[in-house]
Phi, psi and omega in degrees: 000069182296138176059024175277139176244135180249083189290340185256356182282115185250329184221132180229132174236125176245113178269144180074030181294134179229182180276009179302136184306320182295324178287322176297315178297321178298314179298317178295320178298316180297315180298324182282323191251347178268089189291340179258010184298132178247329187215130174235120179246125177245113184250122182281356178250138175259120180117187184293149179258170179304135174073010179257133177063228184278355182265110180270342182236165178292134175279146180293140177251147178290161180300327179299318179294316182291330178281329182280330185306313178298325177293319178296316179296321177295318178297321178297313180297320186282315191251341189248314186306321182285353179257359183280119177295156181295344180275354183252134176267113178265124176242125180243124181246119178270185179290159178297000000 
């Protein structure tokens, strides 16, 4: 979608964010083309978080999730953080 502008997109949450190239590219695409974006949340866990809703404690995560989370956080620092405009609030959520 070259040169597409998404003028009404204000808030984006990506659950299960990983270091996969396609997800990093998607986040960068959103930052570049969502001109009204106010908040981008990248959550390295897929599913409910600690203390949300009926879950009072952390749910167990598989080893794959725990091994991928540091790579995802590194990809965010390396490829995404420097592309975030000052008007956008970037929230990065790691594992519990």
